[in-house]
N, C-alpha and C positions, 0 to 999 in steps of 0.2 A: 860775156855779152856777144850774141850773135848779131851780125850785121842784119837789117831789114833786108837789104836785097838777096843776102845768102839764106834766111829764112825763106823768102819768097821762091827761090830756085829749088830749095829742098821740097818744100809743100807742093809744087807743081811735078816734081819727081815722083813724089810719093802719090799724087793723084793719077798720073799717067801709067805707073805701075800697078795701080789697083790694090796696092797694099793696104791691108785691114789688120790694125792691131789685135793681137791674140789676148782677150781679155783673162782667159783662162791661165794662161802663162804668167801673165803680170800678176794675177792674184798669188800665185804660188811665190812670187818674188816678194810681193809687198804684205801678204797676209790680209788683203782687202779684196772682197769679191765685187764692189761696188753694186750690189744688189739691193733692192728696197722692195720690201712687200706691201701692196695695197689692197685691202679687203674691204668692201662694201656690201650691202644687201640688195641693191638694185641700182646697178651703173647704167640701165637704161633710163632711170628717172633723169631727167634734165639737172636737177639739183645737184646729183652726183656726178654727173657728166661735166658739168661745169668745174665742179671741184677737182675732178681727174685732171681735167685740161690744165689747170693751174699748178697741179702738183708735178705734171709731167713736164712743163714748161721749166718750173723751179729746179728739180732734181736733175732733167735732163742738161741744163746748162752747166751742171756741176759734174757731167760725166757719169751719170747713176742711171742703170737701168731698172725698170720697172716689171715687177711680177704681179701679176693682177688675179683677184679672186672676187667672184660675184657669189657670195654665200646664201643668198637668198633666204636669210632668217634661219638657216640650217646650222646647228653647232657642229654636226659631222662635217660638213664641207668646210668649215672654218679650221676645224681640227685638222683636217688632212693638208690643208695649205700650211698651216704652221709647221707641222712636221716636214713638208717640203722645203719651207723656207730654211729651217734648221739644218737639213741635208745639203742645200745648196750654199750654206755659209752666207746667209743674208746679213746685212748689216743693220736693219732696221725694220719697223713695221709701222704704217699707218694705217688705223683700223677703226672701224665703226662696227661694234661687236654685234653678234644676233642676241635675241632675248634670252635671258636667263644665263648668259656667258658668265663663267667663273674664271678667277685668276688661274687656276689649275690648267687650263685649256693652253695657256702661253708659255707653259713650262719648258717646252724644248728650245725656246728663244730666251728665255730669262737664265737658264742654265749656262748659256753660252754669253751673258751680258749684253743681248741685244736690246737696244732701247726700243719702247713701245711709245707710241703718240696716238692719242685717241683724238677721232674727229667726229664731230656732231654728237656721238653717244660716248659711254665711257663705263669702265668696270670700276665702280666705286671703291671696291676694297682694294683695288691695286694702288696702293698710296704713293708708290715712287714713280709712278708713271708721269709723262708730260700730257697735257690736254689742250686742244683748240675748239671750243664750242661755242654756240650762241647761247644767250640769257633766254632758254625757253620757257621758263615760268614768266618772265617778264613779256614775252613775246605774246604769249596766250592772254595773259592779262589785259593787254593793250588792245587784242583784236576782240575781245568779249567785252570789254568796256565801250568800244566804238558803237556795238549793237545796243547796249544798255542805254547809251547816251541817246540812239535814235527811237527810244521807247519801247523796245522789245522787253517782253518778262516771260515769253516761253522760248527759250533757247536749248538747242541741243548740241552736244559735241560729236562730231563723227570723225571716227578714225582713231589710231593709236592701239597699242597693244600692251598689256601688263609685260613688266620684265626688262623695259630700257628705261635708263635716266631719262630721255627725251619725253618718253609717253608719261612717265611720273610727274615731271616738272610741268608738261603742259596741263596735265589733268589738275595738278595743284593749283595752277593759276586760273584755270576754268571755274574751280571751285571758289577759289578766293574771290573773283570778281563777282561771282553770283552772290555770295555770302555779304561782301561788302553792300552790295546793292538792295538787300533784303530779299533777295529771292530764294526760295526753298531749294535746297541742294539734296534732300531726301524724299524719295529716291533720286539718284543724281542721273539726269538725262543725257547719258553717254552711251553711244552706240560705237563699241570698239570694232576695227577690223585693221587688216593690213593696208598700208598707206598707198593704195592702188586705185585707179579710176573706176573699174568696175565694181569694186567692193564700197567704192564711196556711194556708187548709185544705189547698190542694194541696200545699202543702211539708210540711205535718205528715204528710199521708199518706204522702208520699215518705220521709221520715224513720222513720215507723214501720213501713215495708217492710223496712228493713235489718235485718241480723242481726248482733249483738244490737242491739234497738231501744232509744231511748233513753229513759230513765224520767223524763225532765225537759225542759220546752221552756223556755228564755229568749226572750222575743219582742220584736221591734224596737219595736213599740207596740201599744197596746191591741186595735186593730182585728185585727191579724195574730194575738193571743193569742185572741180571740173565735172567728177561724176555725179556730184549733188546736184549741180545746174544742169545735167543732162535728164536726171531724174525729175526734176521740178518741171522742166519743159514737157516730158512726156506724161505729165498728169495734167496738161493744159495750164499751167501756171507760168508766169514769168519770174526768173530770178531777178531780186532787186526790187521788183514792184510787190510782187505777192509773197516771196519767201527770201529773205536777207541771206547773202552768203559772204563769209570772211574766209580766207584761207592762211596758210604760212609757208613761206618759201620763196616768193618774190621771183619766179621763173619768168622768162621772156613771154612764155605764153600767157600768162596772167594778163598782161598789157593788151595781148591780141585778142584775147577771147571775146565772146559778146554774150553779154555785157562784160565789160573789162571788170577784172577780178580784183576786189580789195583783198590787199595781202601783205603781211608783215614780212619785210624783207630779211631774208636770212643768209645773205652773205656767202654762198657757197665759193665763189673764185677766192674772195678773202681769206676763207677757212683754209682752202687748200694751199695758198701761197704760205699763209703764217705756219701752216702744219709742217709743209716742207721744209721751210726756213728753221722752225724750231728743230726738226731733227737734225739738219745739218750742222745747226750750233752744238746740239747734243755729241754728235759724232766727233766733233772737234774738241769740245770739254765735256767729257762722260762724267765727271764729278760735279756736285752741285747740288743745289735744292731742286724740286720738280719745278717746272715751267707750266703755269696755269694761264691761259688766255680765254676770256669771255668776251663775245662782241655784244654790243649793244643793238638790238633789232629794231627797224622803223616801220611805222605803219603807212603804207600807202592807200590812200582812200581811193577808190574808183565806183563805177556805179553799180556793182552787185550788191551792195549792202543798201542802196537807197539813200536819198538823202544827199547833201553837196558833195562834191568830190574835191580833191586837192587839185590845186593848178598844175 
């Protein structure tokens, strides 16, 4: 046991000398790189920024460095990143995979026994992996039912793309809520696009050009909802009064936007913390059944959908 005063003196001497631990040399001794890969499709989106902050705080306190990849929905970018992680001896990967990603893309890491933790999205065929996700089907059911309860019958879903578990689950939730309310689902009023503000605006204009036009939008995420609200205003209408809007994500901007956006809280910081914690646990105990965490989303009602709001 080192005395407290002795430890303090040693730490002061280390700080004054400018000594920095050589992680590469340490990895040769221990066989551990202390490197974790994190791969998302849009780190500029506040949802993933909040998630990344929580991941960095959790892993950083454990002395782990992060290698970051913004794959932008491109499988090639993600594939290059996986190979780079394998070359650097990374110890784990936290990933929201690109659309259509297959388990084979992860082969360079899986051959080395590197644990994979899926966040937000997942590759369903990867039965052995852990994941931390939201209940996306439930989130979309709650968002859609809120608009139906307010009397809307002409609803449209804006955003999402084929090829991801998130898009599939949210699309199924939208379809179920319409069907339960006796609203026709063929042809399905879905306007797919990448989850970005500009594309949300473009698809909102396309939807509102139809006859009859929808009276309410359920949006794949908050960015799409913000784009839709801008498009509604550009057409001389007012979100919440003329066209109701609900998003998914629960970003800080949702409360600050005008009118404030009704949204389903998507728990980004909680997902990031739990995903990082799950990875640390997996590193300590590699064996055992897959860890599966699904968070229950909460609907936050504000002005953008019309009707009374939550206190």
